[in-house]
C-alpha positions in Angstrom: 92.0 27.0 119.9 92.0 23.2 119.8 88.8 21.2 119.2 88.1 17.6 120.1 87.2 15.1 117.3 83.6 15.2 118.6 83.4 19.0 118.2 84.9 18.9 114.8 82.3 16.3 113.7 79.6 18.6 114.9 81.2 21.4 112.8 81.1 19.2 109.7 77.5 18.4 110.2 76.6 22.1 111.0 78.3 23.3 107.8 76.5 20.8 105.7 73.1 21.8 107.2 73.8 25.6 106.8 71.5 27.0 104.1 74.4 29.1 102.9 76.1 25.9 101.7 73.0 24.3 100.1 73.6 23.3 96.6 77.4 23.6 96.8 79.5 20.5 95.9 81.0 18.8 99.0 84.8 19.1 99.2 86.7 15.8 99.2 87.6 15.6 102.9 84.0 16.4 104.0 82.8 13.7 101.7 85.3 11.3 103.2 84.2 12.2 106.7 80.6 11.4 105.8 81.8 8.0 104.6 83.6 7.5 107.9 80.4 8.3 109.7 78.6 5.7 107.7 81.3 3.1 108.7 80.8 4.0 112.4 84.2 5.7 112.9 82.8 9.0 114.4 83.0 9.7 118.2 79.9 11.9 118.5 76.7 9.8 118.4 74.3 12.7 117.6 76.6 14.0 114.8 77.0 10.5 113.5 73.3 10.0 113.1 72.9 13.4 111.5 75.8 12.8 109.1 74.3 9.4 108.1 71.0 11.1 107.3 72.8 13.8 105.3 74.6 11.2 103.3 71.4 9.3 102.6 69.9 12.7 101.5 72.8 13.7 99.3 70.6 14.2 96.2 68.4 16.7 98.1 70.0 17.7 101.4 67.2 20.0 102.8 66.3 20.0 106.5 62.9 18.5 105.7 64.4 15.7 103.6 67.1 14.9 106.2 64.5 14.9 109.0 62.6 12.1 107.2 65.8 9.9 107.4 66.0 10.4 111.2 64.0 9.1 114.1 61.6 11.7 115.6 63.9 12.1 118.6 67.0 12.8 116.4 65.0 15.1 114.0 64.7 17.5 117.0 68.5 18.0 116.8 67.9 19.9 113.6 66.3 22.7 115.6 69.4 23.0 117.8 71.3 26.3 117.3 74.5 24.4 116.4 72.8 22.9 113.4 70.8 25.9 112.2 72.1 28.9 110.2 75.5 29.2 111.8 77.8 30.8 109.2 80.2 27.9 108.8 81.5 27.8 105.3 82.4 24.4 103.7 85.8 25.8 102.8 86.6 26.5 106.5 85.3 23.1 107.7 87.3 21.3 104.9 90.5 21.9 106.9 89.0 20.4 110.0 87.6 17.5 108.0 91.1 16.8 106.8 92.3 16.6 110.4 89.5 14.2 111.2 90.3 12.0 108.2 93.9 11.7 109.3 92.7 10.6 112.8 90.3 8.0 111.3 93.1 6.6 109.1 95.4 6.4 112.1 92.8 4.4 114.1 92.2 2.0 111.2 96.0 1.4 110.9 96.3 0.7 114.6 93.3 -1.7 114.5 94.7 -3.5 111.5 98.0 -4.1 113.2 96.3 -5.0 116.5 94.1 -7.7 114.8 97.1 -9.2 113.0 99.2 -9.4 116.2 96.3 -11.2 118.0 95.8 -13.5 115.1 99.6 -14.4 115.1 99.4 -15.0 118.8 96.2 -17.1 118.7 97.2 -19.1 115.5 101.0 -19.5 115.4 100.5 -22.1 112.6 99.1 -19.4 110.3 101.8 -16.8 111.0 103.0 -16.6 107.4 99.5 -16.2 106.0 98.7 -13.5 108.6 101.8 -11.6 107.9 101.0 -11.7 104.1 97.5 -10.4 104.8 98.9 -7.7 107.0 101.4 -6.6 104.3 98.5 -6.4 101.8 96.3 -4.5 104.3 99.1 -2.0 105.1 99.3 -1.1 101.3 96.1 0.9 101.9 97.9 3.1 104.3 100.9 3.9 102.2 
């Protein structure tokens, strides 16, 4: 079964909120996904707000503590069956988080090239500088 990025983002949040995973260290791709949510790269607006609250509550990620970091409207999402005890293990979701991270990186790469092309078009006198900046920026993706 294939899931959309929006659904995978919900799974990441759901796994982090599941009591079974409380106190476990977060795997690397899940941690990276949370950083991407903080930068505004997620597609799902509800999952984004929940992920940001989880990230801000990292030292004590209980439902009550996370709820204090959300608006009253968003805190109601914590009662949704998707985000309650759902049996999603971090180890399972880590594979999906890796897929999400690849997608976010791909989008950043496209945006970097897109910005450089428009800068070259808009400022032909700065082409050499723009290309040099592009080469430096592309080093992140190698």
